[in-house]
C-alpha positions as a Markdown table, in Angstrom:
| # | Residue | x | y | z |
|---|---|---|---|---|
| 1 | Gly | 45.8 | -216.7 | -25.1 |
| 2 | Leu | 45.1 | -219.1 | -23.1 |
| 3 | Ile | 41.7 | -217.8 | -22.0 |
| 4 | Phe | 38.2 | -217.9 | -25.1 |
| 5 | Tyr | 37.7 | -214.6 | -26.3 |
| 6 | Asp | 33.7 | -214.7 | -24.8 |
| 7 | Thr | 35.0 | -215.9 | -21.4 |
| 8 | Lys | 37.4 | -212.7 | -21.0 |
| 9 | Val | 34.2 | -210.7 | -22.3 |
| 10 | Thr | 32.1 | -212.6 | -19.7 |
| 11 | Val | 34.4 | -211.4 | -16.7 |
| 12 | Met | 34.8 | -208.0 | -18.2 |
| 13 | Asn | 31.1 | -207.3 | -18.3 |
| 14 | Arg | 30.7 | -208.3 | -14.8 |
| 15 | Val | 33.3 | -206.1 | -14.0 |
| 16 | Leu | 32.1 | -202.9 | -15.9 |
| 17 | Asn | 28.9 | -203.4 | -14.3 |
| 18 | Ala | 29.8 | -203.7 | -10.9 |
| 19 | Thr | 32.4 | -200.2 | -11.5 |
| 20 | Val | 29.0 | -198.4 | -12.2 |
| 21 | Gln | 29.0 | -194.9 | -10.5 |
| 22 | Arg | 26.4 | -193.3 | -11.7 |
| 23 | Thr | 23.5 | -194.7 | -10.4 |
| 24 | Ala | 19.7 | -194.1 | -11.7 |
| 25 | Asp | 18.8 | -190.9 | -9.5 |
| 26 | His | 21.8 | -189.1 | -10.9 |
| 27 | Ala | 20.5 | -187.2 | -14.5 |
| 28 | Ala | 23.0 | -187.9 | -16.9 |
| 29 | Pro | 25.3 | -184.9 | -18.5 |
| 30 | Glu | 24.5 | -182.6 | -20.9 |
| 31 | Ile | 26.5 | -181.2 | -23.7 |
| 32 | Thr | 25.6 | -179.1 | -26.2 |
| 33 | Leu | 27.2 | -179.6 | -29.8 |
| 34 | Asp | 26.6 | -176.7 | -32.7 |
| 35 | Pro | 26.9 | -178.3 | -36.2 |
| 36 | Leu | 27.4 | -175.0 | -37.6 |
| 37 | Glu | 30.7 | -174.8 | -36.2 |
| 38 | Ile | 31.7 | -177.4 | -39.0 |
| 39 | Val | 29.8 | -177.2 | -41.8 |
| 40 | Gly | 30.3 | -177.6 | -45.1 |
| 41 | Gly | 32.9 | -180.6 | -43.9 |
| 42 | Glu | 35.7 | -178.3 | -43.6 |
| 43 | Ile | 36.8 | -178.1 | -39.9 |
| 44 | Arg | 37.8 | -174.4 | -39.9 |
| 45 | Ser | 39.4 | -174.6 | -36.9 |
| 46 | Cys | 39.9 | -177.2 | -34.4 |
| 47 | Glu | 38.3 | -176.1 | -31.7 |
| 48 | Asn | 35.2 | -176.0 | -33.5 |
| 49 | Ser | 35.7 | -180.0 | -34.4 |
| 50 | Tyr | 32.9 | -181.5 | -32.4 |
| 51 | Phe | 35.6 | -183.2 | -30.7 |
| 52 | Cys | 37.2 | -180.1 | -29.2 |
| 53 | Gln | 33.6 | -178.9 | -28.3 |
| 54 | Ala | 33.2 | -181.9 | -25.7 |
| 55 | Ala | 36.2 | -182.2 | -24.7 |
| 56 | Arg | 36.1 | -179.0 | -23.0 |
| 57 | Gln | 32.4 | -179.2 | -21.3 |
| 58 | Leu | 33.1 | -182.7 | -20.3 |
| 59 | Gly | 36.5 | -181.5 | -18.9 |
| 60 | Cys | 34.4 | -180.0 | -16.0 |
| 61 | Val | 32.1 | -183.3 | -15.9 |
| 62 | Pro | 33.7 | -185.4 | -12.8 |
| 63 | Ser | 34.9 | -189.2 | -14.8 |
| 64 | Ser | 32.5 | -190.8 | -11.8 |
| 65 | Gln | 29.9 | -189.6 | -13.9 |
| 66 | Leu | 30.4 | -190.7 | -17.4 |
| 67 | Cys | 31.1 | -194.4 | -15.7 |
| 68 | Val | 27.4 | -196.3 | -16.4 |
| 69 | Lys | 26.1 | -199.6 | -17.0 |
| 70 | Leu | 26.0 | -201.7 | -20.0 |
| 71 | Ala | 23.1 | -202.0 | -22.0 |
| 72 | Ser | 21.1 | -205.2 | -21.6 |
| 73 | Gly | 18.2 | -205.2 | -23.6 |
| 74 | Gly | 15.8 | -202.2 | -24.2 |
| 75 | Asp | 17.7 | -198.7 | -24.0 |
| 76 | Pro | 21.0 | -198.0 | -23.4 |
| 77 | Thr | 22.1 | -195.7 | -21.1 |
| 78 | Tyr | 24.8 | -193.2 | -22.0 |
| 79 | Ala | 28.0 | -191.8 | -20.6 |
| 80 | Phe | 26.1 | -188.4 | -21.5 |
| 81 | Asn | 23.8 | -186.7 | -23.8 |
| 82 | Ile | 24.2 | -184.7 | -26.3 |
| 83 | Arg | 21.5 | -181.5 | -27.7 |
| 84 | Phe | 22.5 | -180.4 | -31.2 |
| 85 | Thr | 21.5 | -176.2 | -31.2 |
| 86 | Gly | 18.9 | -175.9 | -33.5 |
| 87 | Glu | 17.8 | -179.3 | -33.9 |
| 88 | Glu | 15.0 | -181.5 | -32.7 |
| 89 | Val | 16.3 | -184.9 | -32.2 |
| 90 | His | 13.8 | -188.0 | -30.4 |
| 91 | Gly | 15.6 | -189.7 | -27.9 |
| 92 | Thr | 19.3 | -189.7 | -27.1 |
| 93 | Ser | 21.1 | -192.8 | -29.4 |
| 94 | Gly | 21.0 | -191.5 | -32.7 |
| 95 | Ser | 22.3 | -188.1 | -31.6 |
| 96 | Phe | 25.0 | -189.7 | -29.2 |
| 97 | Arg | 25.7 | -192.3 | -32.1 |
| 98 | His | 25.6 | -189.8 | -34.6 |
| 99 | Phe | 28.5 | -187.8 | -32.3 |
| 100 | Leu | 31.3 | -190.7 | -32.4 |
| 101 | Trp | 30.8 | -191.3 | -36.0 |
| 102 | Gln | 31.3 | -187.8 | -36.4 |
| 103 | Val | 34.6 | -187.5 | -34.1 |
| 104 | Cys | 36.1 | -190.6 | -35.5 |
| 105 | Lys | 35.8 | -188.5 | -38.7 |
| 106 | Glu | 37.5 | -185.8 | -36.8 |
| 107 | Leu | 40.3 | -187.7 | -35.0 |
| 108 | Gln | 41.2 | -189.5 | -38.5 |
| 109 | Ser | 41.0 | -186.0 | -40.4 |
| 110 | Ser | 43.7 | -183.1 | -40.9 |
| 111 | Ser | 41.7 | -180.7 | -38.7 |
| 112 | Leu | 42.9 | -182.9 | -35.3 |
| 113 | Ser | 46.6 | -183.2 | -35.1 |
| 114 | Leu | 46.3 | -186.0 | -32.6 |
| 115 | Leu | 46.4 | -189.6 | -34.8 |
| 116 | Leu | 48.8 | -189.4 | -38.1 |
| 117 | Leu | 48.6 | -191.9 | -41.0 |
| 118 | Cys | 51.4 | -193.7 | -41.3 |
| 119 | Pro | 54.2 | -193.5 | -43.2 |
| 120 | Ser | 53.4 | -197.0 | -44.8 |
| 121 | Ser | 50.5 | -196.2 | -45.9 |
| 122 | Ala | 52.0 | -194.1 | -48.6 |
| 123 | Val | 53.4 | -197.3 | -50.3 |
| 124 | Asn | 49.9 | -199.4 | -49.8 |
| 125 | Lys | 51.2 | -201.3 | -47.0 |
| 126 | Asn | 48.2 | -200.8 | -44.0 |
| 127 | Lys | 46.8 | -197.9 | -45.9 |
| 128 | Gly | 44.6 | -195.9 | -44.1 |
| 129 | Lys | 45.7 | -196.4 | -40.6 |
| 130 | Tyr | 46.6 | -194.3 | -37.8 |
| 131 | Ile | 49.5 | -193.7 | -34.8 |
| 132 | Leu | 49.5 | -191.5 | -32.2 |
| 133 | Thr | 51.6 | -188.0 | -33.0 |
| 134 | Pro | 54.4 | -188.6 | -31.8 |
| 135 | Ser | 56.2 | -185.1 | -30.4 |
| 136 | Pro | 56.4 | -183.5 | -27.4 |
| 137 | Ile | 52.9 | -182.3 | -25.9 |
| 138 | Thr | 51.4 | -179.7 | -24.8 |
| 139 | Tyr | 49.2 | -178.9 | -21.7 |
| 140 | Ala | 46.0 | -178.6 | -23.7 |
| 141 | Glu | 47.2 | -181.9 | -25.9 |
| 142 | Glu | 47.4 | -183.8 | -23.1 |
| 143 | Gln | 43.6 | -183.0 | -22.4 |
| 144 | Leu | 43.0 | -183.8 | -25.3 |
| 145 | Phe | 44.7 | -187.5 | -25.4 |
| 146 | His | 43.3 | -187.6 | -22.0 |
| 147 | Phe | 40.2 | -187.4 | -22.9 |
| 148 | Phe | 40.2 | -189.7 | -26.5 |
| 149 | Gly | 41.2 | -192.4 | -23.5 |
| 150 | Gln | 37.9 | -191.7 | -22.3 |
| 151 | Leu | 36.1 | -192.0 | -25.1 |
| 152 | Leu | 37.8 | -195.1 | -26.3 |
| 153 | Gly | 36.1 | -196.3 | -22.9 |
| 154 | Ile | 32.8 | -194.6 | -23.4 |
| 155 | Ala | 32.9 | -196.8 | -26.3 |
| 156 | Ile | 32.8 | -199.6 | -24.6 |
| 157 | Arg | 30.6 | -199.7 | -22.0 |
| 158 | Ala | 28.1 | -197.9 | -24.7 |
| 159 | Asp | 28.8 | -200.9 | -27.1 |
| 160 | Val | 29.3 | -199.1 | -29.6 |
| 161 | Pro | 32.6 | -199.9 | -32.0 |
| 162 | Leu | 34.3 | -196.6 | -32.5 |
| 163 | Pro | 35.0 | -196.6 | -36.7 |
| 164 | Leu | 38.6 | -196.3 | -36.2 |
| 165 | Asp | 41.4 | -197.8 | -37.8 |
| 166 | Leu | 44.4 | -197.8 | -36.0 |
| 167 | Leu | 48.1 | -199.9 | -36.1 |
| 168 | Pro | 48.5 | -202.8 | -33.8 |
| 169 | Ser | 50.7 | -200.9 | -32.3 |
| 170 | Phe | 49.1 | -199.1 | -30.9 |
| 171 | Trp | 46.8 | -201.5 | -28.9 |
| 172 | Lys | 49.8 | -203.8 | -28.2 |
| 173 | Thr | 50.9 | -200.4 | -26.5 |
| 174 | Leu | 47.9 | -200.1 | -24.8 |
| 175 | Val | 47.5 | -203.0 | -23.1 |
| 176 | Gly | 51.2 | -202.9 | -22.2 |
| 177 | Glu | 52.8 | -205.6 | -24.5 |
| 178 | Pro | 56.0 | -204.8 | -26.0 |
| 179 | Leu | 56.6 | -203.9 | -29.7 |
| 180 | Asp | 58.4 | -206.0 | -31.8 |
| 181 | Pro | 61.1 | -203.8 | -33.5 |
| 182 | Asp | 61.3 | -205.7 | -36.6 |
| 183 | Val | 57.4 | -206.5 | -37.5 |
| 184 | Asp | 56.1 | -203.3 | -35.8 |
| 185 | Leu | 58.6 | -201.5 | -37.8 |
| 186 | Gln | 57.7 | -202.6 | -40.7 |
| 187 | Glu | 53.9 | -202.4 | -40.1 |
| 188 | Ala | 54.1 | -198.7 | -39.2 |
| 189 | Asp | 57.1 | -197.7 | -41.7 |
| 190 | Ile | 58.3 | -199.8 | -44.1 |
| 191 | Leu | 60.7 | -197.3 | -46.0 |
| 192 | Thr | 62.6 | -196.9 | -42.7 |
| 193 | Tyr | 62.7 | -200.8 | -42.1 |
| 194 | Asn | 63.9 | -201.1 | -45.8 |
| 195 | Tyr | 66.6 | -198.5 | -45.1 |
| 196 | Val | 67.6 | -199.7 | -41.8 |
| 197 | Lys | 68.0 | -203.2 | -43.1 |
| 198 | Lys | 70.4 | -202.0 | -46.2 |
| 199 | Phe | 73.0 | -200.9 | -43.8 |
| 200 | Glu | 73.1 | -204.6 | -41.5 |
| 201 | Asn | 73.3 | -206.0 | -44.7 |
| 202 | Ile | 75.9 | -204.3 | -45.9 |
| 203 | Ser | 79.1 | -206.7 | -46.6 |
| 204 | Asp | 82.1 | -204.7 | -47.4 |
| 205 | Glu | 83.2 | -200.5 | -47.6 |
| 206 | Thr | 82.7 | -200.8 | -51.1 |
| 207 | Glu | 78.7 | -201.2 | -51.0 |
| 208 | Leu | 78.1 | -198.7 | -48.3 |
| 209 | Glu | 79.6 | -196.6 | -50.6 |
| 210 | Ala | 77.5 | -196.8 | -53.2 |
| 211 | Leu | 74.5 | -196.6 | -51.1 |
| 212 | Cys | 75.8 | -193.4 | -49.4 |
| 213 | Ala | 76.0 | -192.6 | -53.0 |
| 214 | Glu | 72.8 | -193.5 | -54.1 |
| 215 | Ile | 70.9 | -191.6 | -50.9 |
| 216 | Ala | 72.8 | -188.6 | -51.9 |
| 217 | Ser | 70.6 | -188.7 | -54.7 |
| 218 | Gln | 68.0 | -188.3 | -52.5 |
| 219 | His | 69.5 | -185.4 | -51.2 |
| 220 | Leu | 69.9 | -187.4 | -47.6 |
| 221 | Ala | 73.6 | -187.4 | -47.5 |
| 222 | Met | 76.6 | -185.1 | -47.2 |
| 223 | Glu | 80.4 | -185.0 | -48.4 |
| 224 | Ser | 82.4 | -186.3 | -46.4 |
| 225 | Pro | 85.0 | -183.8 | -45.0 |
| 226 | Asp | 87.7 | -186.2 | -45.6 |
| 227 | Cys | 87.2 | -186.8 | -49.1 |
| 228 | Pro | 85.0 | -183.3 | -50.5 |
| 229 | Asn | 83.4 | -185.4 | -53.5 |
| 230 | Lys | 82.9 | -188.5 | -51.5 |
| 231 | Pro | 79.2 | -188.8 | -49.8 |
| 232 | Cys | 78.6 | -189.8 | -46.7 |
| 233 | Cys | 75.8 | -190.0 | -44.2 |
| 234 | Lys | 75.8 | -187.9 | -40.9 |
| 235 | Phe | 74.3 | -189.3 | -37.3 |
| 236 | Thr | 70.7 | -187.7 | -38.2 |
| 237 | Tyr | 67.6 | -189.2 | -39.7 |
| 238 | Leu | 64.0 | -187.7 | -39.7 |
| 239 | Ser | 61.4 | -188.0 | -37.5 |
| 240 | Leu | 57.7 | -189.6 | -38.3 |
| 241 | Thr | 56.6 | -185.7 | -38.6 |
| 242 | Gly | 59.5 | -184.8 | -40.6 |
| 243 | Glu | 61.9 | -183.1 | -38.6 |
| 244 | Glu | 65.4 | -184.3 | -38.9 |
| 245 | Val | 66.8 | -184.9 | -35.6 |
| 246 | Glu | 70.3 | -185.6 | -34.4 |
| 247 | Leu | 70.4 | -189.5 | -33.3 |
| 248 | Cys | 73.0 | -188.6 | -31.3 |
| 249 | Pro | 74.8 | -185.6 | -29.6 |
| 250 | Arg | 76.3 | -184.2 | -32.6 |
| 251 | Gly | 75.2 | -186.4 | -34.5 |
| 252 | Arg | 75.1 | -183.5 | -37.5 |
| 253 | His | 78.7 | -183.5 | -37.4 |
| 254 | Ile | 79.6 | -187.1 | -37.2 |
| 255 | Pro | 79.8 | -189.2 | -40.6 |
| 256 | Val | 78.4 | -192.5 | -41.1 |
| 257 | Gly | 80.9 | -195.0 | -41.6 |
| 258 | Trp | 82.4 | -198.3 | -41.8 |
| 259 | Glu | 82.8 | -199.4 | -37.9 |
| 260 | Asn | 79.5 | -197.2 | -36.4 |
| 261 | Lys | 76.9 | -198.4 | -39.5 |
| 262 | Asp | 75.3 | -200.9 | -37.6 |
| 263 | Val | 75.5 | -198.4 | -34.4 |
| 264 | Tyr | 73.6 | -196.0 | -36.5 |
| 265 | Ala | 71.2 | -198.5 | -37.9 |
| 266 | Ala | 70.3 | -199.5 | -34.2 |
| 267 | Ala | 69.7 | -195.5 | -33.9 |
| 268 | Ile | 67.6 | -195.4 | -36.3 |
| 269 | Arg | 65.5 | -198.5 | -35.2 |
| 270 | Ser | 65.4 | -196.9 | -31.7 |
| 271 | Leu | 64.4 | -193.8 | -32.7 |
| 272 | Arg | 60.8 | -195.0 | -34.3 |
| 273 | Met | 60.3 | -197.7 | -31.9 |
| 274 | Arg | 60.3 | -194.3 | -29.2 |
| 275 | Glu | 58.4 | -193.0 | -32.0 |
| 276 | Leu | 55.6 | -195.8 | -31.9 |
| 277 | Gln | 55.5 | -196.2 | -28.0 |
| 278 | Thr | 54.6 | -192.2 | -27.6 |
| 279 | Pro | 55.3 | -192.8 | -24.0 |
| 280 | Glu | 53.5 | -189.3 | -22.7 |
| 281 | Cys | 50.7 | -189.7 | -25.5 |
| 282 | Met | 50.0 | -192.9 | -24.1 |
| 283 | Thr | 50.1 | -192.4 | -20.8 |
| 284 | Ala | 47.2 | -189.3 | -21.3 |
| 285 | Val | 45.2 | -191.8 | -23.4 |
| 286 | Arg | 45.3 | -194.7 | -20.7 |
| 287 | Ala | 45.1 | -192.9 | -17.5 |
| 288 | Gly | 41.4 | -190.8 | -20.0 |
| 289 | Leu | 40.6 | -195.0 | -20.5 |
| 290 | Gly | 41.4 | -195.9 | -16.7 |
| 291 | Ser | 39.0 | -193.1 | -15.5 |
| 292 | Ile | 35.8 | -194.8 | -17.3 |
| 293 | Ile | 36.9 | -199.2 | -17.4 |
| 294 | Pro | 39.6 | -200.6 | -14.2 |
| 295 | Leu | 42.7 | -200.8 | -16.5 |
| 296 | Gln | 43.8 | -204.1 | -14.6 |
| 297 | Leu | 41.3 | -205.3 | -17.6 |
| 298 | Leu | 43.4 | -204.8 | -20.0 |
| 299 | Thr | 45.7 | -207.5 | -18.8 |
| 300 | Thr | 43.7 | -209.8 | -20.0 |
| 301 | Leu | 43.2 | -209.0 | -23.3 |
| 302 | Thr | 45.5 | -209.6 | -26.6 |
| 303 | Pro | 45.9 | -206.4 | -28.7 |
| 304 | Leu | 43.7 | -208.0 | -31.5 |
| 305 | Glu | 41.4 | -208.4 | -28.3 |
| 306 | Met | 41.2 | -204.7 | -27.3 |
| 307 | Glu | 40.8 | -203.7 | -30.8 |
| 308 | Leu | 37.6 | -205.9 | -31.3 |
| 309 | Arg | 36.1 | -204.9 | -28.1 |
| 310 | Thr | 36.5 | -200.8 | -28.9 |
| 311 | Cys | 36.2 | -200.7 | -32.6 |
| 312 | Gly | 34.3 | -204.3 | -33.8 |
| 313 | Leu | 35.5 | -205.6 | -37.0 |
| 314 | Pro | 35.1 | -203.1 | -39.9 |
| 315 | Tyr | 33.2 | -205.1 | -42.0 |
| 316 | Ile | 29.4 | -206.2 | -42.0 |
| 317 | Asn | 28.5 | -209.8 | -41.8 |
| 318 | Leu | 25.2 | -210.2 | -43.6 |
| 319 | Glu | 24.4 | -213.5 | -42.0 |
| 320 | Phe | 24.8 | -211.9 | -38.8 |
| 321 | Leu | 22.4 | -208.8 | -39.1 |
| 322 | Lys | 19.8 | -211.8 | -40.8 |
| 323 | Ala | 19.7 | -213.9 | -37.8 |
| 324 | His | 19.4 | -210.3 | -35.6 |
| 325 | Thr | 16.4 | -209.0 | -37.9 |
| 326 | Met | 12.8 | -208.9 | -36.5 |
| 327 | Tyr | 9.6 | -208.6 | -39.0 |
| 328 | Gln | 7.3 | -206.4 | -37.6 |
| 329 | Val | 3.4 | -207.6 | -38.1 |
| 330 | Gly | 2.8 | -208.9 | -41.3 |
| 331 | Leu | 5.5 | -209.7 | -42.6 |
| 332 | Met | 7.7 | -212.6 | -43.7 |
| 333 | Glu | 10.7 | -213.8 | -44.5 |
| 334 | Thr | 9.6 | -215.1 | -47.5 |
| 335 | Asp | 7.7 | -211.9 | -48.7 |
| 336 | Gln | 8.9 | -211.4 | -52.5 |
| 337 | His | 10.3 | -207.6 | -51.2 |
| 338 | Ile | 12.2 | -208.8 | -48.3 |
| 339 | Glu | 13.6 | -211.3 | -50.2 |
| 340 | Phe | 14.3 | -208.7 | -53.0 |
| 341 | Phe | 15.7 | -206.4 | -49.9 |
| 342 | Trp | 18.8 | -208.8 | -49.0 |
| 343 | Ser | 19.7 | -209.9 | -52.3 |
| 344 | Ala | 20.4 | -206.4 | -53.2 |
| 345 | Leu | 22.1 | -205.7 | -49.7 |
| 346 | Glu | 24.4 | -208.8 | -51.3 |
| 347 | Met | 25.2 | -206.9 | -54.1 |
| 348 | Phe | 26.5 | -204.2 | -51.8 |
| 349 | Thr | 30.3 | -203.6 | -51.5 |
| 350 | Gln | 31.2 | -203.5 | -47.7 |
| 351 | Glu | 31.4 | -199.8 | -48.0 |
| 352 | Glu | 28.3 | -199.6 | -49.1 |
| 353 | Leu | 27.1 | -202.0 | -46.5 |
| 354 | Cys | 28.5 | -199.5 | -44.0 |
| 355 | Lys | 27.0 | -196.6 | -44.9 |
| 356 | Phe | 23.6 | -198.7 | -44.9 |
| 357 | Ile | 24.5 | -199.7 | -41.5 |
| 358 | Lys | 25.2 | -195.8 | -40.8 |
| 359 | Phe | 22.0 | -194.4 | -42.0 |
| 360 | Ala | 19.8 | -197.4 | -40.6 |
| 361 | Cys | 21.5 | -196.8 | -36.8 |
| 362 | Asn | 23.6 | -194.2 | -37.2 |
| 363 | Gln | 27.2 | -196.2 | -36.8 |
| 364 | Glu | 29.0 | -197.7 | -39.6 |
| 365 | Arg | 30.1 | -200.6 | -37.5 |
| 366 | Ile | 28.1 | -203.0 | -35.6 |
| 367 | Pro | 28.7 | -205.4 | -32.6 |
| 368 | Phe | 29.8 | -208.9 | -34.2 |
| 369 | Thr | 27.8 | -210.5 | -31.0 |
| 370 | Cys | 24.6 | -210.0 | -29.3 |
| 371 | Pro | 24.1 | -211.1 | -25.8 |
| 372 | Cys | 20.5 | -212.9 | -27.5 |
| 373 | Lys | 20.7 | -216.3 | -28.5 |
| 374 | Asp | 20.8 | -216.3 | -32.5 |
| 375 | Gly | 18.9 | -213.7 | -32.7 |
| 376 | Gly | 15.4 | -215.1 | -31.0 |
| 377 | Pro | 12.6 | -213.1 | -30.6 |
| 378 | Asp | 12.0 | -213.5 | -27.3 |
| 379 | Thr | 15.8 | -212.8 | -25.7 |
| 380 | Ala | 17.3 | -209.7 | -24.4 |
| 381 | His | 19.0 | -207.4 | -27.7 |
| 382 | Val | 21.3 | -205.0 | -26.9 |
| 383 | Pro | 20.4 | -201.5 | -29.8 |
| 384 | Pro | 21.2 | -201.1 | -31.9 |
| 385 | Tyr | 20.1 | -205.3 | -32.3 |
| 386 | Pro | 17.4 | -206.2 | -33.7 |
| 387 | Met | 16.9 | -204.6 | -37.1 |
| 388 | Lys | 13.4 | -204.0 | -37.7 |
| 389 | Ile | 11.9 | -204.2 | -41.0 |
| 390 | Ala | 8.3 | -202.6 | -40.7 |
| 391 | Pro | 5.6 | -202.4 | -43.5 |
| 392 | Pro | 4.8 | -199.2 | -44.9 |
| 393 | Asp | 3.2 | -196.3 | -43.4 |
| 394 | Gly | -0.7 | -195.7 | -44.7 |
| 395 | Ala | -1.8 | -197.6 | -46.9 |
| 396 | Ala | -1.5 | -195.8 | -50.6 |
| 397 | Gly | 0.1 | -198.7 | -53.0 |
| 398 | Thr | 2.3 | -202.0 | -52.3 |
């Protein structure tokens, strides 16, 4: 926290350029994607998704071939080129950016089960934020998490921010920072947080009985074996994926009472913290990321900085975009239609602005820094900057 973000980025960029493994005389790996597999927007099976199509094909490519230098003005070098079956695309930039955008959409949909919507979303807290799905993983899923990690590294080297909305707990675990059992639990699952707090704050046995009765009315509690009509909770709880798990050996047979209520609350809290850390999944993600960028770099970054470097800002700063716009021959910023253009953009919502950016350069988020000096025309812009505004083709009408 004592080093400025810009300083860290400068160091990071130098290290990334010093660890390039694919030289100019090596052709970029190429993958072929079939857009018809995902036609109609509904992906029938996970194998058809761009994510899985790409993971299968890049699984045979040595990761050293994906470690390219950072863009520094002009056309960037991408980790791989993409050919879409039956489509004619000029250049490599548009299809690569479109691929990353589509893959993020797939990751945050029900077609792939790698990410899970955080439970707090259901009560309008951290709406639309995701976490890694916490469950034992198969070898095939481990490969997919590994590829997900590689994509994070590929996006960092390409400087194309990924439109991913992940909870801070994901970035904390990624950079190796411990989770806060209070703050992170509340962020991810506020209902469980409140549930645990109720048990921690009970002051006498009558309150405990009342709480168990309240939970019983929500079908979470059973009757006490000693007094058949008295409801009680057992040492079980629902996991994030909705399965009932025992919080200790034979938990289904152990009732929660005044003596062990704190143990019960602590057990639920530690279940959730384990699920948020998802060690198996995160190990695979970090291994994938480490095959593209040196993991030692993460030790200098805070979780928020890692998120900014990978996903950029989820909103568009119009002033920044204006400063990085070039007007081609014959056009000036003071032309009436250019002024109309900017005032129209100022009326857009953030959602509409993202769509405009997607239309203009095939990615929803734009980097919020650029090595050029405040958008001067004579210094190195890194794509997708600058935005170019050109006069209309042909001379028909104004």
